[in-house]
C-alpha positions in Angstrom: -153.1 -107.4 93.4 -156.4 -108.8 92.1 -157.4 -109.1 88.5 -159.8 -106.1 88.6 -157.2 -103.7 90.0 -154.7 -105.0 87.4 -157.1 -104.4 84.6 -157.7 -100.8 85.8 -154.0 -100.1 86.2 -153.2 -101.2 82.7 -156.0 -99.0 81.3 -154.8 -96.1 83.4 -151.3 -96.6 81.9 -152.7 -96.3 78.4 -151.8 -100.0 77.7 -154.1 -102.3 75.7 -153.8 -105.9 76.8 -154.6 -108.7 74.3 -154.3 -112.5 74.4 -153.3 -114.3 71.2 -155.9 -116.8 70.0 -154.7 -117.5 66.5 -153.2 -115.7 63.5 -154.6 -112.2 63.4 -157.1 -112.8 66.2 -156.8 -111.6 69.8 -159.0 -111.3 72.9 -159.1 -108.1 75.0 -158.2 -109.3 78.5 -158.2 -106.0 80.5 -160.1 -102.8 80.6 -159.6 -100.8 77.4 -157.7 -97.5 77.5 -159.6 -94.4 76.3 -157.5 -93.9 73.2 -158.6 -97.3 71.6 -162.0 -96.0 70.6 -160.4 -93.2 68.7 -159.0 -95.8 66.2 -162.0 -98.1 65.9 -165.5 -97.7 64.3 -167.1 -99.8 67.1 -166.8 -99.7 70.8 -164.5 -102.4 72.2 -164.6 -103.7 75.7 -162.9 -106.3 77.8 -163.6 -109.9 76.8 -164.3 -109.0 73.1 -162.2 -110.4 70.2 -160.3 -108.0 68.0 -158.9 -108.7 64.6 -155.5 -107.3 63.7 -154.6 -106.0 61.2 -158.2 -105.6 60.0 -158.5 -102.9 62.6 -156.6 -99.6 62.3 -153.2 -100.8 63.5 -151.7 -101.8 60.2 -148.1 -101.6 61.5 -148.7 -104.6 63.7 -149.1 -106.8 60.6 -145.3 -106.8 60.3 -144.6 -107.0 64.0 -147.0 -110.0 64.6 -144.9 -112.1 62.3 -142.0 -111.7 64.7 -144.3 -112.0 67.7 -145.7 -115.4 66.5 -142.2 -116.7 66.1 -141.3 -115.4 69.6 -144.3 -117.2 71.1 -143.6 -120.4 69.2 -140.1 -120.6 70.5 -141.4 -120.0 74.1 -138.8 -117.4 74.9 -138.7 -115.9 78.4 -137.9 -112.2 77.6 -140.2 -109.7 76.0 -140.1 -108.7 72.3 -140.5 -105.0 71.4 -141.7 -103.5 68.2 -139.9 -100.2 68.6 -141.7 -96.9 68.1 -144.2 -96.2 65.4 -146.8 -93.6 64.6 -150.6 -94.0 63.9 -153.2 -91.4 62.9 -156.6 -91.5 64.5 -160.0 -90.8 62.8 -159.5 -87.1 63.5 -156.1 -87.0 61.8 -154.1 -86.6 65.0 -150.8 -88.5 65.3 -150.1 -90.9 68.2 -146.9 -92.8 69.0 -147.1 -96.5 70.1 -144.9 -99.4 71.1 -145.9 -103.0 71.3 -144.6 -105.9 73.3 -145.0 -109.7 72.9 -144.7 -111.5 76.3 -145.6 -114.7 78.1 -147.8 -114.5 81.2 -148.6 -117.9 82.9 -148.1 -119.7 79.6 -150.5 -117.3 77.9 -149.4 -115.4 74.8 -150.0 -111.7 75.5 -149.7 -108.7 73.2 -149.4 -105.2 74.9 -149.9 -102.0 73.0 -148.8 -98.9 74.8 -149.6 -95.3 73.9 -146.5 -93.2 74.4 -147.0 -89.6 75.5 -144.4 -88.0 77.8 -141.9 -90.9 77.5 -142.0 -90.6 73.7 -141.2 -86.9 73.9 -138.4 -87.6 76.3 -136.9 -90.2 74.0 -137.2 -87.9 71.0 -135.5 -85.1 73.0 -132.6 -87.3 74.0 -132.2 -88.6 70.5 -132.2 -85.1 69.1 -129.7 -83.9 71.7 -127.5 -86.9 71.0 -127.4 -85.9 67.4 -126.6 -82.3 68.2 -123.8 -83.2 70.5 -122.3 -85.6 68.0 -122.2 -82.9 65.4 -120.6 -80.5 67.9 -118.0 -83.1 68.8 -117.0 -83.7 65.1 -116.8 -80.0 64.5 -114.5 -79.5 67.5 -112.4 -82.5 66.3 -112.0 -80.8 62.9 -111.2 -77.5 64.5 -108.5 -79.1 66.7 -107.0 -80.8 63.7 -106.8 -77.5 61.9 -105.1 -75.9 64.9 -102.7 -78.8 65.2 -101.7 -78.5 61.6 -101.2 -74.7 61.9 -99.1 -75.2 65.1 -97.0 -77.8 63.3 -96.3 -75.4 60.4 -95.5 -72.5 62.7 -93.0 -74.7 64.7 -91.3 -75.8 61.6 -90.9 -72.2 60.4 -89.5 -71.1 63.8 -87.1 -74.1 63.9 -85.7 -73.0 60.5 -85.1 -69.5 61.7 -83.4 -70.7 64.9 -81.1 -73.0 62.9 -80.0 -69.9 61.0 -79.4 -67.9 64.2 -77.5 -70.8 65.7 -75.3 -70.9 62.7 -74.5 -67.2 62.9 -73.7 -67.6 66.6 -71.3 -70.5 65.8 -69.5 -68.3 63.3 -69.0 -65.6 65.9 -66.7 -68.0 67.9 -64.0 -67.3 65.3 -64.2 -63.6 65.7 -62.0 -61.6 68.1 -64.5 -61.2 70.9 -63.9 -59.7 74.3 -64.4 -61.8 77.4 -67.8 -60.0 77.8 -68.7 -60.7 74.2 -67.9 -64.4 74.6 -70.1 -64.4 77.7 -73.0 -62.9 75.8 -72.4 -65.3 72.9 -72.7 -68.3 75.3 -75.9 -66.9 76.7 -77.3 -66.5 73.2 -76.3 -70.1 72.3 -77.9 -71.5 75.5 -81.1 -69.6 74.9 -81.2 -70.8 71.3 -80.6 -74.4 72.5 -83.5 -74.1 74.9 -85.9 -72.9 72.2 -84.8 -75.7 69.9 -85.5 -78.2 72.7 -88.9 -76.6 73.3 -89.8 -76.9 69.6 -88.7 -80.5 69.6 -91.0 -81.2 72.5 -94.0 -79.6 70.8 -93.3 -81.5 67.5 -92.9 -84.7 69.4 -96.3 -84.2 71.1 -97.9 -83.4 67.8 -96.5 -86.5 66.0 -97.2 -88.8 68.9 -100.8 -87.7 69.3 -101.4 -88.1 65.5 -99.9 -91.6 65.5 -101.9 -92.5 68.6 -105.1 -91.5 66.8 -104.0 -93.5 63.8 -103.1 -96.5 66.0 -100.1 -97.3 64.0 -98.3 -100.6 64.8 -94.9 -101.3 66.2 -92.5 -103.3 64.1 -92.1 -106.5 66.1 -88.8 -107.2 64.4 -87.2 -103.9 65.6 -88.1 -104.0 69.3 -85.5 -102.2 71.5 -83.4 -103.6 74.4 -84.2 -101.1 77.1 -81.0 -101.8 79.0 -79.0 -100.7 76.0 -81.2 -97.6 75.6 -80.6 -96.6 79.2 -76.8 -97.1 78.8 -76.8 -94.9 75.7 -78.7 -92.1 77.4 -76.4 -92.2 80.4 -73.3 -92.0 78.2 -74.8 -89.1 76.2 -75.9 -87.2 79.3 -72.8 -87.5 81.5 -71.1 -84.3 80.1 -74.1 -82.2 81.1 -74.3 -83.7 84.5 -70.6 -83.2 85.2 -71.1 -79.4 84.8 -73.1 -79.5 88.1 -70.9 -82.3 89.5 -73.9 -84.6 89.5 -73.2 -88.3 89.2 -75.5 -90.2 86.7 -75.2 -93.9 87.1 -76.9 -97.3 86.4 -77.9 -99.2 89.5 -75.7 -102.2 90.5 -76.7 -105.8 90.3 -78.6 -105.6 87.0 -78.5 -109.0 85.3 -77.1 -108.4 81.8 -77.9 -112.0 80.7 -81.7 -111.3 80.8 -83.5 -110.4 77.6 -84.5 -106.8 78.3 -86.4 -106.3 75.0 -89.6 -104.4 75.4 -92.7 -103.5 73.3 -91.7 -100.0 72.1 -90.0 -98.1 69.3 -86.4 -97.2 70.0 -86.1 -93.6 69.0 -89.2 -92.6 71.1 -88.1 -94.9 74.0 -84.8 -93.1 74.0 -86.7 -89.8 74.1 -88.8 -91.0 77.1 -85.6 -92.0 79.0 -83.9 -88.7 78.1 -86.8 -86.6 79.2 -86.8 -88.3 82.7 -83.0 -88.0 83.0 -83.1 -84.3 81.9 -86.0 -83.8 84.4 -83.8 -85.3 87.2 -80.9 -83.1 86.2 -82.9 -79.9 86.4 -84.1 -80.6 89.9 -81.0 -82.2 91.4 -78.7 -80.3 93.7 -74.9 -80.1 93.1 -72.8 -83.0 94.3 -75.7 -85.4 94.2 -76.5 -88.7 92.5 -79.1 -89.7 89.9 -79.6 -93.4 89.7 -81.5 -95.4 87.0 -82.5 -98.9 87.9 -84.6 -101.6 86.1 -86.1 -104.9 87.2 -88.5 -107.5 86.0 -92.1 -107.1 87.1 -94.0 -110.1 85.8 -94.7 -109.6 82.1 -93.3 -106.0 82.4 -90.0 -104.2 82.9 -90.0 -101.5 85.6 -87.6 -98.6 85.2 -86.9 -96.2 88.1 -85.1 -92.8 87.8 -84.2 -91.6 91.3 -82.8 -88.1 92.2 -82.0 -86.3 95.4 -83.6 -83.0 94.6 -86.3 -81.1 96.4 -89.1 -83.3 95.2 -92.5 -82.4 93.7 -94.9 -80.2 95.8 -98.0 -82.3 96.7 -100.3 -79.8 95.0 -98.5 -80.4 91.7 -98.5 -84.2 91.7 -101.9 -84.8 90.2 -101.1 -82.7 87.2 -97.5 -83.8 86.6 -98.3 -85.8 83.4 -100.8 -83.4 81.9 -100.2 -81.2 78.9 -98.4 -77.8 79.8 -97.9 -78.9 83.4 -94.7 -77.2 84.8 -92.6 -77.7 87.9 -92.5 -75.2 90.7 -89.6 -73.2 89.2 -91.3 -73.0 85.7 -87.8 -73.1 84.1 -88.8 -71.6 80.8 -90.2 -74.8 79.4 -93.7 -75.6 78.1 -94.4 -78.5 80.4 -94.6 -81.1 77.6 -91.8 -83.5 78.5 -93.7 -85.7 81.1 -96.9 -85.4 79.0 -95.0 -86.8 76.0 -93.7 -89.7 78.2 -97.2 -90.5 79.4 -99.0 -90.6 76.0 -96.1 -92.5 74.4 -95.9 -95.2 77.1 -99.7 -95.6 77.2 -99.8 -96.0 73.5 -97.5 -99.0 73.9 -99.6 -100.4 76.7 -97.3 -99.1 79.5 -97.7 -96.7 82.4 -95.8 -94.0 84.2 -95.9 -92.5 87.7 -94.2 -90.5 90.5 -93.2 -91.4 94.1 -91.6 -89.0 96.6 -88.6 -90.3 98.6 -89.1 -90.0 102.3 -85.6 -88.6 102.8 -86.0 -86.1 100.0 -85.9 -86.4 96.2 -88.1 -88.0 93.5 -88.6 -91.3 91.8 -90.1 -91.3 88.4 -91.0 -94.8 87.2 -92.4 -96.3 84.1 -93.4 -99.8 83.1 -93.3 -101.5 79.6 -94.4 -104.9 78.5 -91.6 -107.4 77.7 -91.3 -109.2 74.4 -92.9 -112.6 74.7 -90.2 -115.2 75.4 -90.7 -118.4 73.4 -90.2 -121.6 75.3 
């Protein structure tokens, strides 16, 4: 592109092109855009010298200090002034942006009149501010709802404890066989509701702690093998009712340090949730196996069952809040969600794999404690 065409293009783009001569003095090196004469008392054309800030662009007085330093250091990138507003001789406002650049070792100052681009930028800035306000309002609303939910759950838990106490006292009454059957049904339903409330409160407290980014006590890190063994021992009576065998996989090296980056009570809850999940979907006379192995800097835990597996259409939402299995067994769908957000908060991960011969594998991975050499 020859010089003449370049000069015309710059003018058409509403850009004034100036070459730096010395402090405050510039030479017009391209055709002048139409807007320039609206700010000057005399007509300016290409090749003429122009004094800044003695002309109308007072804002450039400050920017030129930075521009001269930019040219002195011979930097390769452009320097921008940012947006500013000028008023012409008729009192109309215009928006400008200036750039200091090098062109073939020449120090060049470009002054651009912003029209549509300025309006677009202002619109985006305004929308950004509006969306930010909406976001913070939604955040406050959610916090209020969480607090309300937390209070409601505590109130319901108190009532259920009282009901459970009354049901326990009925055991000492002279009940008929049918009455004892009804009593057991009531106690089981009460237990399910208490378990559901615990899930909801666990979710609430874990999400709050995740937002607060609270730290794990490095001196109290749990041994994951011990936690698994404790959960197995605690869960065996329930499994025996359906004649399901719950076992730890063979050939686990007990001499290895199985300490992981986690908090024991919540780690036990994660393991219990996965074991309880395997129990609900296992068939009678089957086996649930828990295994663990080293995986680089992590420990990998697998919980395998021989149930019916997870339908493909439900796999993607398994670890989302309020996701439920295909039988929707009266639960809120919070157990696996609790596992995910808890493990991720510790830098771990969780997932699901189907067994080709039937059944499910739920796995999770946690970082090991650093071993000092």
